[in-house]
C-alpha positions in Angstrom: 114.7 87.9 84.2 115.0 84.4 82.6 112.1 82.8 81.0 112.4 80.2 84.2 112.2 82.9 86.6 110.0 84.4 85.2 107.4 81.9 84.9 106.8 82.1 88.5 105.6 84.7 88.7 102.1 84.7 90.0 99.5 86.7 88.2 98.6 84.9 85.3 97.1 87.2 83.0 95.8 85.1 79.9 93.9 88.1 78.2 94.8 91.5 78.1 92.8 94.5 77.5 92.8 96.1 74.0 94.1 99.2 72.9 95.3 101.3 70.5 97.8 100.1 67.9 101.1 100.3 70.2 104.4 102.3 68.4 107.9 100.5 66.9 109.0 101.5 70.0 106.6 99.6 72.2 106.4 96.5 69.6 110.1 96.6 70.5 109.8 96.8 74.7 106.8 94.1 74.0 109.3 91.6 71.9 111.8 91.9 75.1 109.3 91.7 77.9 108.2 87.5 76.0 111.7 86.8 74.9 112.2 87.3 78.7 109.7 85.0 79.8 107.0 87.8 81.2 103.8 86.5 81.9 101.4 89.7 80.6 104.1 90.5 77.9 103.2 86.5 76.3 99.5 87.4 77.4 99.3 91.2 75.6 101.7 89.2 72.7 99.1 87.3 71.5 96.0 89.0 72.3 97.4 91.6 69.9 97.9 88.9 67.7 95.0 87.7 68.0 93.5 91.3 67.2 91.5 91.6 63.7 92.3 95.9 63.6 94.2 96.5 60.7 96.9 98.5 62.9 97.1 96.4 65.4 97.4 93.1 62.5 100.5 95.6 61.1 101.8 95.5 64.7 101.4 92.2 65.4 102.7 91.6 62.1 106.4 93.5 63.0 106.1 91.6 67.4 106.5 88.3 65.1 109.4 89.7 63.1 111.0 90.3 66.1 110.6 86.8 67.6 110.9 85.4 65.1 115.1 84.7 65.6 113.5 83.1 68.9 111.7 80.6 67.4 111.2 77.1 66.4 113.4 75.2 69.9 109.8 73.8 70.8 108.4 70.7 70.4 104.8 71.3 69.0 102.6 68.3 69.6 99.0 68.3 67.9 96.2 66.5 70.2 92.9 64.8 68.1 90.1 63.0 69.5 86.6 62.2 69.4 84.0 63.6 71.7 83.7 62.1 75.0 87.7 61.1 74.6 88.8 62.5 77.6 91.1 65.9 75.8 91.3 67.3 78.5 91.8 64.6 80.7 94.6 63.9 78.8 96.4 67.2 78.0 97.0 68.1 82.0 98.1 64.9 83.0 100.6 65.3 80.4 101.3 68.8 80.7 101.3 68.0 84.5 104.1 64.9 83.8 106.0 67.3 81.4 106.3 70.1 84.1 107.8 67.1 86.8 110.0 66.4 84.7 111.9 70.0 83.9 109.7 71.3 81.3 107.6 74.6 80.8 104.4 73.6 78.9 102.4 76.1 76.6 98.6 74.8 75.6 97.2 76.8 73.0 93.0 75.3 71.1 91.6 74.9 67.9 87.8 75.5 68.2 86.1 76.7 64.8 82.9 75.6 67.0 83.0 78.4 68.9 82.7 80.3 65.7 78.9 79.0 65.4 77.9 78.9 69.2 79.9 81.2 70.9 82.4 80.3 73.7 85.6 77.7 73.1 86.1 74.6 74.3 88.6 75.6 76.7 86.4 78.4 78.2 87.8 79.5 81.7 89.9 76.8 82.3 87.7 74.9 84.6 88.4 72.0 82.9 92.4 71.7 84.0 92.4 72.9 87.0 95.4 71.6 88.6 97.7 72.6 85.4 96.0 76.1 84.3 97.6 77.0 88.5 101.3 75.6 87.8 103.3 78.4 86.9 105.3 76.1 84.2 102.6 76.0 82.4 100.5 78.2 79.2 96.8 77.6 78.2 95.5 79.9 75.9 91.9 79.4 74.7 91.7 79.9 71.0 89.3 83.0 69.6 85.5 83.2 70.0 84.8 84.3 65.9 86.0 83.6 63.2 86.5 81.3 60.3 88.6 77.8 60.8 91.3 79.8 58.8 91.3 82.5 61.1 91.8 80.5 64.5 94.3 77.9 62.7 96.2 81.5 61.5 96.5 82.9 65.3 96.9 79.4 66.5 100.4 79.0 64.5 100.9 83.2 65.8 100.4 82.5 69.2 102.5 78.9 69.0 105.2 81.6 67.6 105.2 83.9 70.2 105.1 81.5 72.9 107.9 80.0 71.2 109.7 83.0 72.2 108.8 82.6 76.1 110.9 79.8 76.2 108.4 77.0 76.4 109.8 73.2 75.8 106.3 72.0 74.4 103.3 74.0 72.2 100.3 70.9 72.9 97.6 72.3 70.4 94.6 70.8 70.9 91.5 70.3 68.5 87.8 69.7 68.5 86.2 66.2 67.8 87.2 65.1 64.2 86.6 67.1 61.2 88.3 70.1 59.9 90.1 71.4 62.1 92.5 68.0 62.2 93.8 68.8 59.0 94.3 72.2 60.0 96.9 71.6 63.3 98.0 68.9 62.0 99.7 71.1 59.2 101.1 72.5 62.2 103.0 70.8 64.5 105.7 68.5 64.6 103.9 65.4 66.3 99.7 64.6 65.4 98.4 62.5 68.6 95.1 60.6 68.1 94.0 59.8 71.4 91.1 57.0 71.1 88.9 54.6 73.3 88.6 51.1 73.8 85.2 49.0 74.6 82.9 51.6 72.2 82.7 49.0 69.4 84.0 49.3 66.2 87.9 51.1 67.0 87.5 52.9 64.0 83.9 54.2 64.1 83.4 57.8 64.9 86.9 58.6 63.4 87.4 59.2 59.7 90.0 56.8 57.8 92.3 60.7 57.0 92.5 61.6 60.5 94.2 58.4 60.9 96.4 58.8 58.0 97.7 62.1 59.5 98.2 60.1 63.1 102.4 60.4 63.7 100.8 58.4 67.3 97.5 57.2 69.0 97.2 56.8 72.3 94.2 54.1 73.8 92.8 56.5 76.4 90.8 55.6 80.0 93.6 52.1 80.3 92.3 51.4 83.7 90.4 49.2 85.4 88.0 47.0 83.8 89.1 49.0 80.6 92.6 47.5 80.9 92.5 44.3 79.0 89.7 46.2 76.7 92.4 48.7 75.3 95.0 46.5 75.4 92.9 44.8 72.7 91.9 47.8 70.9 95.5 48.5 70.7 96.9 45.1 69.0 94.1 45.8 66.5 94.2 49.1 66.1 98.4 48.1 65.4 97.4 45.7 62.9 94.8 47.9 61.2 97.4 50.7 60.2 99.4 48.6 58.4 96.9 49.4 55.6 98.0 52.9 55.7 100.9 53.9 54.0 103.2 55.5 56.7 103.7 59.5 56.3 107.4 59.1 56.9 109.6 56.3 55.0 111.8 56.3 59.2 108.6 56.6 61.4 105.5 54.2 61.5 102.9 55.6 63.9 102.6 53.4 67.3 99.7 52.9 69.0 100.1 52.7 72.8 97.4 52.9 76.2 97.3 55.4 79.0 94.8 55.8 81.8 95.0 59.7 81.7 93.0 59.9 85.1 95.4 57.9 86.8 98.6 59.7 84.6 99.3 56.3 83.9 101.3 56.2 80.3 101.9 60.3 80.2 106.0 58.5 80.5 106.0 56.4 77.1 103.5 59.1 75.2 106.4 61.9 75.5 108.9 59.3 74.7 106.9 58.0 71.4 107.1 61.9 70.6 110.5 62.7 70.9 111.8 59.1 69.3 109.6 60.2 66.8 111.6 64.2 67.0 114.4 62.3 66.5 114.6 60.1 63.9 112.9 62.2 62.1 115.5 65.5 63.7 118.3 63.2 62.3 118.4 63.2 58.7 117.0 66.6 58.5 113.0 65.8 57.5 111.6 67.8 60.4 113.6 70.6 59.2 112.1 70.1 55.7 108.5 68.8 57.2 108.9 72.4 58.7 109.7 74.0 55.7 106.4 72.9 53.8 104.3 74.0 56.6 105.4 77.4 56.7 105.6 77.2 52.2 101.4 76.3 53.0 101.0 78.2 55.4 102.4 81.4 53.2 100.2 80.6 50.5 97.3 80.1 52.3 97.1 83.1 53.7 97.7 84.6 49.9 94.5 83.0 49.4 92.8 84.3 51.8 93.8 88.1 51.1 93.0 87.4 47.8 89.3 86.1 48.8 88.7 89.0 51.1 90.1 91.4 48.8 87.9 90.2 45.9 84.8 90.1 48.0 85.6 94.5 49.3 85.6 95.4 45.9 82.6 97.7 45.0 81.7 96.2 41.7 82.1 92.6 43.3 79.5 93.6 46.1 77.1 95.3 43.0 77.1 91.6 41.4 77.5 89.0 43.3 73.9 89.4 44.2 72.7 89.0 41.5 75.2 86.3 40.0 73.9 84.4 43.2 70.4 84.7 42.3 71.0 83.8 39.1 72.7 79.9 40.6 70.3 79.8 43.1 67.6 79.8 40.8 69.5 76.9 38.3 69.2 79.4 35.8 73.1 80.2 35.7 75.7 77.3 36.7 78.0 77.6 39.1 81.6 77.6 37.1 79.9 80.0 34.5 78.5 83.0 37.9 82.5 83.2 38.3 83.8 83.5 35.0 81.7 86.5 35.2 82.5 87.7 38.2 86.5 87.2 38.0 85.9 89.0 34.4 85.7 92.2 36.9 89.6 92.1 37.5 89.8 92.1 34.0 91.2 95.7 33.0 
């Protein structure tokens, strides 16, 4: 079964029941299903990747190793913006446009806020009703718990699974403006920031660092009486970007105006992304960027693992309350507290 024909399976199974870790033969069978574009296999694979159980994680890593040769061909696009900018509406309009050009689209979400408040920004997908029922689309909310690092890891691995399943474009949505934006920028090829016009200073509500991460910006809701304001905002923002150092010598971030409600400007956004891929791909910069992202991911996982192993030691658990109490009561400096804890690692 080809990925294109499999994408037209009527059943949507974006969540699968958790069960015991599959044996090696089942992992191979699951990988075959993912590569064939089977939606149920894709959902089961991502559920396995998201699981925090040790045996599931071992099976997930075996699965990813089998799938790795089939990954890397998709366009990876991060989408961010201040709350209320219309990310969900934009992603739906953009995704439907891409489907109309023959692309298959996967939407993933990085939502660390759900670790504190529960739920997910995409919830039951009611905010992208048309895209969620399109056979060529796959929408996956982020896990409902865990640290930003954990959510980012699962999103990275879910992205690989979607690529192996034959999706041409992976859209990674972030929530608001904060640390999740830096995490997403470190895993995508193109980072798009959505903004609003007519809300006062166009740079208010968004951090300078986020603009420095952007490969492109889109002024959303450029429709009706807001068209002129959006065009002025785009001109002002384009001028402001000249004061930022470009992330690439071959690409300067651009500002477009779009209307998600009217699905206007989606073709221009995709043309900008394709031009960016062609420009950086022709000189090998895109490949270098992905390799550096892999290196960063490796060391991030090493650091997380070391911290987890350290905090799991019996002697650390015994001493840690005393050290924390001393630091909080100003009887001990944080540096000295850390030194005493790390001294437990010495033989």
